[in-house]
C-alpha positions in Angstrom: 0.1 0.0 0.0 1.3 3.6 -0.9 2.6 5.5 2.1 1.0 8.5 0.4 -2.5 7.2 0.4 -3.6 9.2 3.7 -2.0 12.4 2.3 -3.6 12.1 -1.1 -7.0 11.5 0.7 -6.6 14.4 3.1 -5.6 16.8 0.5 -7.9 15.2 -2.3 -4.9 14.7 -4.6 -4.7 12.8 -7.9 -1.2 12.1 -8.9 -0.4 12.1 -12.6 2.3 9.3 -13.3 5.1 10.0 -15.7 6.3 7.4 -18.4 9.0 6.2 -16.2 6.5 5.5 -13.3 4.1 3.2 -15.0 4.2 -0.5 -14.5 4.1 -1.3 -18.3 7.4 -0.1 -20.0 5.7 0.3 -23.2 2.9 2.5 -21.9 2.8 6.2 -22.6 5.7 5.7 -25.1 4.1 5.9 -28.6 6.7 5.1 -31.3 7.6 7.4 -34.1 6.9 6.1 -37.6 8.7 7.4 -40.6 6.3 6.2 -43.2 6.0 9.2 -45.8 2.7 10.1 -47.3 3.9 12.9 -49.7 7.1 13.7 -51.5 7.2 17.1 -49.8 7.2 15.6 -46.5 10.7 14.3 -46.8 11.8 17.9 -46.7 11.2 17.9 -43.0 13.2 14.9 -42.3 16.1 16.3 -44.4 15.9 19.6 -42.5 16.8 17.7 -39.4 19.6 15.8 -41.1 21.2 18.8 -42.5 20.8 20.8 -39.3 22.5 18.0 -37.2 25.3 18.0 -39.8 26.0 21.6 -40.0 28.7 22.6 -37.6 28.3 26.2 -35.9 30.8 26.9 -33.2 31.8 30.5 -32.2 35.0 29.1 -30.7 36.2 28.0 -34.2 35.3 25.3 -36.6 38.0 22.6 -37.4 39.1 22.7 -41.1 37.7 19.4 -41.9 34.3 20.3 -40.5 34.3 23.7 -42.3 35.1 21.9 -45.5 32.3 19.4 -44.8 29.9 22.4 -44.3 30.7 24.0 -47.4 30.3 21.0 -49.6 26.9 20.2 -47.9 25.7 23.8 -48.5 26.6 23.6 -52.1 24.5 20.3 -52.5 21.6 22.0 -50.7 21.7 24.9 -53.1 22.1 22.7 -56.1 18.4 22.0 -57.0 19.2 18.9 -59.1 21.4 17.1 -56.6 19.2 18.1 -53.7 16.0 16.9 -55.4 17.6 13.7 -56.6 18.7 12.8 -53.1 15.3 13.8 -51.5 13.6 11.6 -54.2 15.7 8.6 -53.5 14.9 9.0 -49.9 11.1 9.2 -50.7 11.1 6.3 -53.0 13.1 3.9 -50.7 10.8 4.9 -47.6 7.7 4.4 -49.7 8.8 1.0 -50.9 9.8 0.0 -47.5 6.3 1.1 -46.0 4.6 -1.3 -48.5 6.4 -4.3 -46.6 6.4 -3.0 -43.1 3.5 -1.3 -41.1 6.1 0.6 -39.0 9.4 2.3 -40.3 11.7 2.9 -37.3 14.6 5.3 -37.1 16.9 2.4 -37.7 15.4 1.8 -41.1 15.8 5.4 -42.1 19.5 5.6 -41.1 20.1 2.5 -43.3 18.4 4.3 -46.3 20.2 7.5 -45.8 23.6 5.9 -45.4 23.0 4.1 -48.7 21.4 7.2 -50.6 24.3 9.6 -49.5 27.2 7.4 -50.3 28.1 9.2 -53.5 27.5 12.8 -52.0 30.7 14.9 -51.5 30.2 15.2 -47.9 29.4 13.2 -44.8 26.3 13.5 -42.8 26.6 13.4 -38.9 24.4 10.4 -38.5 25.2 10.0 -34.8 24.0 13.5 -33.9 21.0 13.1 -36.1 20.1 9.9 -34.2 20.6 11.7 -31.0 18.4 14.5 -31.9 15.5 12.3 -33.0 15.8 10.3 -29.7 15.9 13.6 -27.8 12.8 15.0 -29.4 11.1 11.6 -29.0 11.8 11.7 -25.3 10.7 15.3 -24.9 7.4 15.0 -26.7 6.5 11.4 -25.9 7.9 10.8 -22.4 7.1 14.1 -20.7 3.3 13.8 -20.5 1.6 12.2 -17.5 -1.5 10.1 -16.7 -3.9 9.0 -13.9 -6.1 6.0 -14.4 -9.5 4.9 -13.6 -11.6 1.8 -14.3 -15.3 1.0 -14.8 -15.1 -2.0 -12.5 -13.9 -2.7 -8.9 -14.5 -6.4 -9.1 -11.7 -7.7 -11.2 -9.3 -9.6 -9.0 -6.3 -8.8 -11.3 -6.8 -5.1 -10.6 -7.0 -5.7 -6.9 -3.8 -7.7 -7.2 -1.8 -5.4 -9.4 -3.0 -2.0 -8.1 -3.8 -2.3 -4.4 -0.7 -4.0 -3.0 -2.3 -7.5 -3.2 -5.7 -6.5 -1.6 -4.2 -4.4 1.2 -5.1 -1.1 -0.3 -8.3 0.6 -1.3 -10.4 1.5 -4.2 -11.9 5.1 -4.7 -15.3 5.5 -6.2 -16.0 8.7 -8.0 -19.4 9.8 -9.2 -19.2 11.9 -12.2 -22.1 14.4 -12.7 -21.0 15.0 -16.3 -20.5 12.0 -18.4 -17.0 11.5 -19.6 -15.8 14.7 -17.6 -13.7 14.6 -14.4 -13.7 17.6 -12.0 -10.6 19.3 -10.6 -10.4 22.1 -7.9 -7.9 24.7 -8.2 -7.2 26.6 -4.9 -6.1 30.3 -5.6 -3.1 31.9 -3.9 -3.9 33.5 -0.5 -3.4 37.1 -0.6 -0.7 38.4 1.7 -1.9 40.5 4.6 0.6 41.3 7.4 -1.8 43.0 9.7 -4.1 39.8 9.5 -1.1 37.5 9.9 0.1 39.1 13.1 -3.3 38.9 14.8 -3.7 36.2 17.4 -6.7 34.9 15.6 -7.7 36.0 12.0 -10.3 34.9 9.4 -9.0 34.2 5.9 -10.8 33.4 2.8 -9.3 31.8 -0.4 -11.2 31.4 -3.6 -11.3 28.1 -5.4 -11.9 27.4 -9.0 -13.6 24.1 -10.3 -13.0 23.1 -13.7 -13.9 20.0 -15.8 -11.8 18.0 -18.2 -12.7 15.2 -20.5 -11.6 11.7 -19.7 -10.3 9.4 -22.4 -11.8 5.9 -22.7 -8.8 3.5 -23.5 -9.0 1.4 -26.6 -7.4 -1.9 -27.1 -5.7 -3.1 -30.2 -3.1 -5.8 -31.3 0.0 -3.5 -31.6 1.4 -0.4 -29.5 0.3 2.9 -31.1 2.6 5.2 -33.0 2.7 8.8 -34.3 3.9 9.8 -37.8 7.1 11.7 -37.7 6.1 13.8 -40.7 2.9 14.9 -39.1 4.8 16.1 -36.2 7.6 18.0 -38.0 6.0 21.4 -37.2 6.0 20.6 -33.5 9.5 19.0 -33.5 10.9 22.1 -35.4 9.3 24.6 -33.0 9.9 22.9 -29.7 10.6 26.2 -27.8 7.5 28.0 -29.1 5.6 29.5 -26.2 2.2 28.7 -28.0 3.1 25.0 -28.2 4.4 24.7 -24.8 1.5 26.3 -23.3 -1.0 24.9 -25.9 -2.3 28.4 -26.2 -2.9 28.5 -29.9 -5.2 26.3 -32.0 -2.1 25.1 -34.2 -0.8 23.4 -31.2 -4.0 21.6 -30.1 -3.9 19.1 -32.9 -0.5 17.6 -31.8 -1.8 17.4 -28.1 -5.1 15.6 -29.3 -3.0 13.1 -31.4 -0.8 12.2 -28.4 -3.9 11.8 -26.2 -5.4 9.4 -28.7 -2.0 7.5 -28.8 -1.8 7.5 -24.9 -5.5 6.1 -24.7 -4.5 3.1 -26.7 -3.1 0.0 -25.3 -2.5 -3.6 -26.3 -5.3 -6.3 -25.9 -3.5 -7.8 -23.1 -4.8 -4.9 -20.9 -8.3 -5.1 -21.9 -9.5 -6.6 -18.6 -8.7 -3.2 -17.0 -11.7 -1.4 -18.7 -9.6 1.7 -18.3 -10.3 5.4 -18.6 -7.6 8.1 -18.4 -7.0 11.6 -17.6 -4.1 12.5 -19.7 -2.0 15.6 -19.3 -0.1 16.5 -22.4 3.3 18.3 -21.8 5.7 19.5 -24.4 8.1 21.2 -22.1 11.0 19.9 -20.0 10.1 17.0 -17.6 7.9 18.1 -14.7 8.9 17.3 -11.0 6.4 15.0 -9.1 4.9 17.9 -7.2 4.0 19.6 -10.4 2.0 16.5 -11.5 -0.5 16.8 -8.8 -4.2 17.9 -9.2 -6.9 18.1 -6.6 -10.4 16.8 -7.0 -13.5 18.2 -5.3 -14.6 16.2 -2.2 -18.2 16.2 -3.5 -17.2 13.7 -6.4 -15.9 11.0 -4.1 -18.7 8.8 -3.3 -17.3 5.6 -1.7 -14.2 3.7 -0.6 -13.9 -0.1 -1.0 -11.4 -1.9 1.2 -9.4 -5.1 0.1 -9.4 -8.3 1.7 -6.2 -7.6 3.4 -6.7 -3.8 4.2 -5.5 -3.5 7.9 -8.2 -2.4 10.4 -6.0 0.7 11.5 -5.9 1.8 7.7 -9.7 1.6 7.6 -10.1 3.7 10.7 -7.5 6.3 9.7 -9.3 6.8 6.4 -12.7 7.0 8.2 -11.4 9.7 10.5 -10.0 11.7 7.7 -13.4 12.2 6.1 -15.4 12.3 9.5 -13.3 14.5 11.7 -11.2 16.6 9.2 -13.2 16.8 5.9 -16.7 16.6 7.2 -17.7 14.5 4.2 -20.3 11.7 4.3 -18.8 8.7 2.6 -20.0 5.1 1.8 -17.6 2.3 2.9 -17.4 -1.3 1.8 -15.0 -4.1 2.6 -14.1 -7.0 0.4 -15.4 -10.5 1.6 -14.3 -13.9 0.1 -17.2 -15.7 -1.5 -15.4 -18.7 -2.8 -11.9 -19.6 -3.7 -11.8 -17.4 -6.7 -14.5 -14.9 -6.1 -15.2 -12.1 -3.8 -18.0 -9.5 -3.0 -18.6 -6.4 -1.0 -20.5 -5.7 2.1 -21.0 -2.3 4.0 -18.3 -1.5 6.4 -19.1 0.3 9.5 -16.7 2.1 11.9 -16.7 0.6 15.4 -15.7 2.7 18.3 -13.3 1.2 20.7 
């Protein structure tokens, strides 16, 4: 059982887990597919390739790097050579996409090395690979998620997510279908005179907002995003509108990632999962930055597992009865047979 359980209940916290914290290493890690759709899309890939190769150093560029720069720039400005190279990349990627559902970055590197063998300069393949991996990590591994299920009677869920029945299951009642409510406490206004009083009354505003949940779909293979669709985002990674998702042009990328992160393989179908997904295109957030708060009104019941300790039950009861003054329904798990269980009402017994 998580040692943070009581704090999360006391402060009505929902923790959004990062990619690295999920129990499935393939989860929240949509792959990047390099299957091209149009000839012009290859230009986006080559931009990253040229950019990775071009050496710009104020401290001075070594002669061999300077020579490589000049030769590459001449090819880039030679319409015949540049178009021929781009066309070769497009044809080979297109041919490969007919045989493979998914083209990985390794496949792209093989094609680039073969197609550039006769060019008068050398691409920096290592830096290009590092740049693609960096962008993939930033855009695909910095988002976070909190998970819900439609059921509380699946034995696998109790075994996997509640410390083998020693934890609890929280029941939320949603007044708006497919929407989850969050509370945002506003900052208290500083007032030195009030602060110095022996007893003073403070009032803090609180906003409630609703965000859509995503119902998880299950399919045979892990989801992926297309590199060429995301080129505008990759090429503008520091754009304030993209980082804050403040302009409509950025929303499409967020929605596509949400769709990918709400897709899992069929092995997980038993979870009947819904997800609250937070898309984040900036640098990785600290754990405390991935906490949201839910209004106490939407928490309707708590279910205790077969092995939830008695003192844990009483502590949770006291949190809501003494501190939060919220009427809650409580149920405890009881064994029906060797492979089945049910729930009955649990009542607090005063010692």
